N, C-alpha and C positions, 0 to 999 in steps of 0.2 A: 376538391381540394382547392381551397382559397391561394392567392396569390401570396399572402403571409406565409399560409402553411408550407408552400411548396418551397419558399425561399428558406424557410427553417430546416425544412428536410435536405435541402442542398447544402446549407453549411453544416448541419450534422455529418453528412456523407463527405465534405471537404475534410473535416475535423477527423473522422475515424479513417481515413486513408493516411494518414499520418503514420509512419512505419519507421520506429527507431527505438532501441531499447540499449542498454548500457550492461557490459559484464562487470560482475563486482567480484573482486579478490581480497580475502581477509586471511591476513596473516598474523598469527600469535596475539589476537587481540584480548586485551584484559582491561576488566574495569570493575572497581572496588568500591563499596560506599561503606561509610562508619568510620571507625578511628584511623587517625594517621599515624597510630603505633604499628599499623601492620596486622592488626586483629580486626579487621573489616571484614565486609562478606563480599566475597568474589562473585559478583552477579554474571561476569563475563570472563571466563577462566583459560585465557591462551587459546583460542578458537582459531582454526583454520578452515576455510570454505572457499570454493570457486564455484559461482554462479554464472552461467552462460548468458549473454545477452539474448533478451526474450523469453527466457525461461519461467517458469511459475513454480516457486519453491514454497514448501509449507513449513513451518515451523510447530514443532509439537512438544508437549512436556506439559509437567505438573506446573500450579502457580509457582513461582519464585525459582524458575527453572532459567530464567535469563532471556525468554522470547523477547520482552519488549524492551529491555535493555539493550538487546542486539539491535534491533530495529531502530532505538533511538541513535544510537552511536552510527549504523550507517546514514541516518538522516542527518546527522550533527546536531541533533537535540542535545546529545550528551557527548562530551569529551573524552575519549579514550586515555586510560592511564598509560598503555603500553599495545605495541603493536601497529599494523597498519591497514586500512581500508581504502582501495583503489576502486573507483567507478568511473568505467571509462578509462580515460586518460589521466583521470585526477586523484592524487594522493590526496584523499578527505583531510587525513590526521595532519598533513602536513600545511593547511590552508591557515593564512591569516585571518583574524577576525573580519576584515573588511571582505576578505573572499568567501567565507562561510554563507554570507547572506545569499549570494548570487548562486553559489551551489546548491542551498536548499529550494532555491526555485526550479532546480531541474528534478526535485523529488515531489511526487505526492504522497501524502498522508491521509490515510483513513483510520480513525479509531473508533473504539467502541462506544463512546457515549456522544458521537456525533459532532461534538463541540460545534455546534451552528448558533449564531449570534441571536438571542430571543426576538429581539427588536428590529431583524432585519427580514425582509423579504427573502424568499428563496432565492430570487435572481440576484439580490444584494449580497447573501452570504456566497455564492459563486464568484461574485466580483471583487469581494473583499482582499484577496490575496494579491490582485494585480492595480486596485485603485490608486495606490500612491505610487505607481510604476509607469515608465514611458517604455511602450511595448510596440512592437511594430504589426500589430493585428488591431482589430475592431473589439475592445472589451464587452461592449455590450452585446454584440453579433455573437461572439464566440459564447459567452455565458448561457445564451437563449439556446442554441444550439445544442451545447452540451446538456441542458436541461431537458429538450426534446430527445437526445440521444440516450438518456437514462431514463426515459418514459415519464417525464414530467411536463411534456408540452400543455401550455395551459394553466400551469400552476406558478409562473413565474412571480405572482404577486401575494402567493401565499405566505405567511408567517408558520414558522415551525410549528406553533401550537396548534395549528390547523391541521397538520400531517400527522400521518403515522409513523411509527420508529422506522417501519422500512422506507417511506417516502423520505423522510430526515435523513436517512442513509445515503440513499440516492442523490441527495442534494448534497452530501459529504462528498461523494465520490465524482461529481461534477465538478464542485470544487476543486477536488484533488487535481483534476485535469485541465485548468483553466492555463497552466503556465506550460502544457503540453510536455511533462515530465517523461524524462528517460527511465524512471523506477516509480512504483508505486509501493509503497510500505504501509500494507493493512494489519493494525493491530486488533485481532479479537473483534473483525467488522461485524460478526452475527452474533455476539455475545449477549446484547438487549434484545434479541427479535426470536421469536419463534420459528420452529423449525423450516416450516414452509418458507415464509419471508427470508430465512437466513439462507436457505438454498437458493432464492431468487437472487439474492444480493452476490451470491458468490458465481453464481450463472453469468450477472452481469460484469463482474469483475475478470472472469475468464473470457468471455467474449470480447471485451474492450481489450483486453492483453493479445487475444489473437487478430484481432482487427490491428491494433496500434504496434503490434511489436514492443510493447513495453514489457521490461523486465517486472515481475511481480514477486513480490515476499508476503506472504499470507500468514501469520501467527494465530493458531485455532487449537482448541481443546478438543474439536469435532474431527475424529478420524475420517469420519465419511466424507467430509469436505476435503481433509486434507489428500485423500485418496484421488482427488481429481486432479492435484498437481502434477508437474512432472518430476519432481523430487521431495522427499518427505525427509527433513533432518529432525532428529529426537535430541532434545537438550534436558541433561539433568545437572543441578548443580553448578549452572554455568559452563558445562562442557558438552561438548557432543558427543552422545555414547554410540549413536549410529545413524548412517544416510542410506535411504533407499531411493532407487533409480525405478520411477514407476513408467519409462517410457518404453518397455520392452515387450508391448503388447499383452499384457498379463488381462484376464477377466477381472471383473469386478470382485468376484469372490476371492480369487487370487491376492488381488491388491490389498485388501481389508484384512485379510488372514496375516501377509506378510508385515503390514502395519501394527496390528495387534501384538505381533510377536515382538515388537520394539517395548512393550510397556513389561 
């Protein structure tokens, strides 16, 4: 192993040993899109949830059930109409516009369509969220170590067009981790991937969650992937219809049978 490779491996280990998550408490959360006359669509309809720090929670349900909107509300991409979201000690729904930007930097986003900038290399895509910021770490060293952590050592200078979908999603995960977030929100992160690659991406997210203690929320249609989380929350028409705790030592067959009953 070269000196450069040893340094990257050491940096990756240092990043992976950061251990912190944040509990999330959601009370009577509501978001309606459409008409202001009261006949809009309730995307999130007075949801209550308690998510322990460092846990992995899967959101399931059909398209339009409110999964993405709920993640967007927690990440402060959308503003709630009513209710509260408390992440750690922060009441997200009470933050001023100026403080929302700082809060968003404590959250890592992973999207179905990657959202990489096509003209930037893998390294620059990972760096993009922190380039305009003053931070107390070496930006380039952390970006390189994160790319190594997600299995892309040596691909720093590649453009997205030279990468497979799974590799692009790995870049997106590294980008989501650049600010050392307490929470990762993954919205259908395997939706554009084949089954094998999708499984590898979820393997990576769950392993990073275990190593770093990050709280992970994963929206997915795939019940097999959902069954690998600690908790599965079923949404329908913006409401929670069932919550299943999967931490009781169930077999894979028992777990999948219980989740399938939610349908």
